[in-house]
C-alpha positions as CSV (number, residue, x, y, z in Angstrom):
1,M,-15.3,-6.2,-51.3
2,I,-16.2,-6.6,-47.6
3,K,-13.6,-5.7,-45.0
4,N,-13.6,-7.6,-41.7
5,I,-12.8,-5.0,-39.1
6,Q,-12.2,-6.3,-35.6
7,K,-12.3,-4.0,-32.7
8,G,-10.3,-4.5,-29.4
9,F,-6.9,-5.7,-28.4
10,T,-5.2,-8.9,-29.0
11,L,-4.2,-11.2,-26.2
12,I,-0.5,-10.5,-26.8
13,E,-1.0,-6.7,-26.6
14,L,-2.9,-7.1,-23.3
15,L,-0.2,-9.4,-21.8
16,I,2.5,-6.9,-22.8
17,V,0.7,-4.0,-21.1
18,I,0.2,-6.1,-18.0
19,A,3.9,-7.0,-17.9
20,V,5.0,-3.4,-18.3
21,I,2.7,-2.3,-15.5
22,A,4.0,-5.1,-13.2
23,V,7.6,-4.0,-13.9
24,L,6.8,-0.4,-13.2
25,A,5.0,-1.3,-10.0
26,G,7.9,-3.3,-8.8
27,I,10.3,-0.4,-9.4
28,V,8.1,2.0,-7.5
29,I,7.6,-0.4,-4.5
30,T,11.4,-1.0,-4.4
31,A,12.1,2.8,-4.5
32,V,9.5,3.6,-1.8
33,N,10.5,0.7,0.5
34,P,7.5,0.7,2.8
35,G,9.5,-1.1,5.5
36,D,11.9,1.8,5.9
37,T,9.1,4.3,5.8
38,I,7.3,2.5,8.7
39,D,10.5,2.2,10.7
40,N,11.2,5.9,10.2
41,A,7.7,6.8,11.4
42,K,8.2,4.7,14.5
43,D,11.5,6.4,15.2
44,S,9.9,9.8,14.8
45,K,7.2,8.8,17.3
46,T,9.8,7.6,19.8
47,Q,11.8,10.8,19.5
48,A,8.7,13.0,19.7
49,N,7.5,11.3,22.9
50,L,10.9,11.6,24.5
51,A,11.3,15.2,23.4
52,K,8.3,16.2,25.6
53,L,9.8,14.8,28.7
54,P,12.3,17.5,29.6
55,V,9.6,20.2,29.8
56,A,7.3,17.9,31.8
57,A,10.1,16.9,34.1
58,T,11.1,20.5,34.7
59,I,7.5,21.5,35.6
60,F,7.2,18.4,37.8
61,Y,10.4,19.3,39.6
62,S,9.3,22.8,40.2
63,S,5.9,21.7,41.5
64,T,7.2,19.3,44.1
65,D,8.1,20.3,47.7
66,P,11.0,19.7,48.3
67,F,12.2,19.9,44.7
68,S,12.6,16.4,43.3
69,F,12.5,14.4,40.0
70,D,11.5,11.3,41.9
71,G,8.3,10.1,40.3
72,V,8.7,11.7,36.9
73,C,8.9,8.3,35.2
74,T,6.1,6.7,37.1
75,S,3.5,9.4,37.4
76,T,0.5,9.4,35.1
77,D,0.4,12.9,33.5
78,P,2.6,14.2,36.3
79,V,2.1,17.9,35.6
80,G,-1.3,18.0,33.8
81,L,0.2,18.5,30.4
82,G,-1.6,15.5,28.9
83,F,1.7,13.8,28.7
84,T,2.5,10.3,30.0
85,L,5.6,8.5,29.1
86,E,4.3,5.0,28.5
87,T,7.2,2.6,29.1
88,T,6.2,-0.7,27.7
89,E,8.1,-3.6,26.0
90,E,6.2,-2.8,22.8
91,N,7.5,0.7,22.4
92,G,10.9,0.0,24.0
93,L,11.0,3.1,26.2
94,V,12.9,3.1,29.4
95,C,12.8,5.7,32.1
96,N,14.7,6.0,35.4
97,D,14.6,8.7,38.0
98,T,16.0,9.7,41.3
99,A,15.4,12.8,43.5
100,D,18.1,14.7,41.6
101,T,18.1,13.4,38.1
102,W,16.3,11.4,35.4
103,V,17.0,9.7,32.1
104,A,14.8,8.2,29.4
105,Y,15.7,6.4,26.2
106,G,14.0,4.4,23.5
107,K,15.3,2.0,20.9
108,L,15.3,3.2,17.4
109,N,14.6,0.9,14.4
110,V,17.8,1.9,12.5
111,D,21.2,0.4,13.0
112,S,24.4,2.3,13.0
113,E,26.0,2.3,9.6
114,T,29.5,2.0,11.0
115,T,29.3,-0.4,13.9
116,G,26.0,-2.2,13.4
117,N,25.1,-1.6,17.1
118,T,21.6,-0.7,18.2
119,I,20.9,3.0,18.3
120,Y,18.9,4.6,21.2
121,Y,17.4,8.1,21.4
122,C,18.2,9.4,24.9
123,V,17.2,12.5,26.9
124,D,18.2,13.3,30.5
125,S,18.1,15.9,33.2
126,T,21.5,17.4,32.1
127,G,19.8,18.7,29.0
128,F,21.2,16.1,26.6
129,S,18.9,15.0,23.8
130,G,20.2,12.8,21.0
131,E,21.2,9.4,19.7
132,R,23.5,7.0,21.5
133,D,25.1,4.0,19.8
134,V,25.3,1.4,22.5
135,T,25.3,-2.4,22.9
136,T,24.8,-2.7,26.7
137,V,21.8,-0.5,27.4
138,T,20.0,-3.3,29.3
139,A,23.1,-3.8,31.5
140,N,23.1,-0.1,32.3
141,A,19.4,0.3,32.8
142,G,19.9,1.8,36.2
143,D,22.2,4.6,35.0
144,I,20.8,8.1,35.3
145,S,22.6,9.9,32.4
146,C,22.8,9.5,28.7
147,D,26.6,9.8,28.9
148,L,26.8,6.5,30.9
149,L,24.9,4.6,28.3
């Protein structure tokens, strides 16, 4: 008696394995949500850039005669720290300064869960550093304090 032994998988078995892998991949991609991950990375970059400004502004203020914050926002590497606040439409950073005070803020990619307003990360010369939930930042672009936003 001769037995016919076939090696390999049937087409049905291969299709079932491919379907299971596709379902698992869909679950993993949904759980990871690359869009949120990218938005969180952009927000972290904005916050990190703005967190450097208070130190740079303080050194800038101390190195001017007479003492002044005027120019903190426009100077390229104002104090030689290798730090320049690049305010462009792409990164959404805004910086305003006067002789006595300065404020800088950047739009974050997350929305407020309660109001749905745009959230900005703001730092200023009063020492404030944190998020502000505002809808009229562009109207208040000349304000020189995070409390006014």
